[in-house]
C-alpha positions, 0 to 999 in steps of 0.5 A, spaced: 571 222 532 574 216 530 574 218 523 577 225 524 583 226 519 587 232 516 584 234 509 589 239 507 595 243 509 597 251 507 602 255 508 603 263 506 611 264 505 609 272 505 604 274 509 597 276 506 600 273 499 596 267 496 596 260 500 600 254 497 597 247 498 602 242 501 601 234 501 606 234 507 609 240 512 614 240 517 612 243 524 617 247 527 616 250 534 613 257 531 609 254 525 609 250 519 616 250 515 616 256 510 610 259 513 609 267 514 617 268 515 616 274 510 612 280 510 611 287 507 611 293 511 610 301 510 614 306 511 613 307 518 614 299 519 607 297 520 605 291 516 601 291 510 596 285 509 590 284 505 586 288 510 589 295 507 591 291 500 586 286 498 589 285 491 595 282 495 591 275 495 593 275 487 600 275 489 604 269 489 610 267 493 613 260 492 619 257 496 625 256 492 631 252 494 635 255 500 629 259 503 628 264 498 622 266 494 620 267 487 614 272 487 609 273 481 603 277 480 598 277 474 601 282 468 608 282 471 615 279 470 617 274 476 622 276 481 627 271 485 628 274 492 634 271 496 634 270 503 638 276 506 644 276 509 644 277 516 645 284 518 642 290 520 635 289 522 628 294 521 623 294 526 616 291 524 610 293 527 605 287 527 599 289 531 603 293 536 608 287 537 615 290 535 619 285 532 626 285 528 627 283 521 632 283 516 630 287 509 630 284 503 634 287 497 632 294 493 630 290 487 625 286 492 622 293 495 621 296 488 618 290 485 613 289 491 612 297 491 610 297 484 605 292 485 602 295 491 602 302 488 605 305 495 612 305 498 613 298 501 619 293 504 619 286 504 622 283 510 624 276 513 624 274 520 631 271 520 631 267 527 623 265 529 626 262 535 627 269 538 624 274 535 617 274 537 613 271 543 606 268 543 601 273 547 603 271 554 596 270 556 595 264 552 603 261 551 608 258 555 615 261 556 619 261 550 614 260 545 614 264 539 611 265 532 612 267 525 609 273 522 602 269 523 597 274 526 598 271 533 599 264 533 603 258 530 598 255 526 590 256 525 586 250 524 579 250 521 574 244 520 570 242 513 564 241 517 564 248 521 565 251 514 559 247 511 555 249 517 557 256 516 555 256 509 548 253 511 547 259 515 549 264 510 544 261 505 539 263 510 541 270 510 540 277 507 547 276 502 545 268 500 548 270 493 555 271 496 555 264 499 558 259 499 564 261 501 571 257 500 575 255 506 581 259 503 577 266 505 580 264 512 587 262 510 588 256 515 594 252 516 591 246 517 584 243 515 580 237 518 575 233 516 570 227 519 568 232 525 562 234 527 560 242 526 564 246 531 567 240 535 573 244 535 570 249 540 571 244 545 578 241 544 584 243 548 589 238 546 590 235 539 595 230 535 595 230 528 599 224 526 605 224 531 605 231 532 601 234 538 598 241 539 595 245 544 589 249 542 590 256 545 584 260 543 579 261 538 580 265 532 577 272 531 576 274 524 577 280 520 575 283 514 580 279 510 575 273 510 570 278 506 575 278 500 575 273 494 582 270 494 581 269 487 579 276 485 580 280 491 573 283 491 570 284 497 563 283 500 559 282 506 560 275 508 562 271 512 563 276 517 555 278 517 553 271 519 559 270 524 556 276 527 549 273 528 551 266 530 559 266 532 560 272 536 564 270 543 565 276 547 568 282 542 570 277 537 567 273 531 570 266 531 571 261 526 577 256 527 582 255 533 589 257 534 594 252 535 601 252 539 605 246 537 607 241 543 612 237 539 615 237 532 615 233 526 612 232 519 604 232 518 601 229 512 594 230 508 590 224 511 594 223 518 589 221 523 587 227 528 586 225 535 583 229 540 587 228 547 583 233 551 
């Protein structure tokens, strides 16, 4: 374990849009700075993700100075969306959690609706310190999270992906492998570990920042979505179902909650604390 290191960092400024790779990122209590502070919602307030709209994988959201976004998709004029002014909020339903968020302007709603092909609104989490608690079964009082599925960060490992791809190669849909890491939409990717070593971690440090390993990450249909084409297949869920089924979940990766804050950088040593 002496050679474990951080190999890549990824944020998703708008949940479900394409990932952005970074060389370094600030760890805030609720996740990486700039990660998943925005989300699309339908006319009933439910979040819209690649589960329903796989082609969101092709949409790009880049951060601009001041915290706003530049949105772009193939074949459409980009749009710049400022952070909305504090004001009236709308209720967002994220997997049953009810979270208040501030809507972007009408131009952003129209642009996003035109791409999705249905009426959607783009909303911003204005105060991640108070808006959404982490699942109390896996958190300490006061811990919060952005619009990530459930936890501030998701860690995956290159060795585990290699092991999974070996299993896919032996299966019924070998032609769908190897699957790339972006299928799993991680925050941080580590190298230099044994395959599945992360299953046993309880606390880790990346550089000077420490994290609690909250729980394994149960995977969904998004992992079967090619992030470059939005096409769907059977893998890796079929192979995870055969080899990585724990309880009712098909598991790949570990959810992290920051214990401290600071900056992490590609190349940082990863230390297993417990």
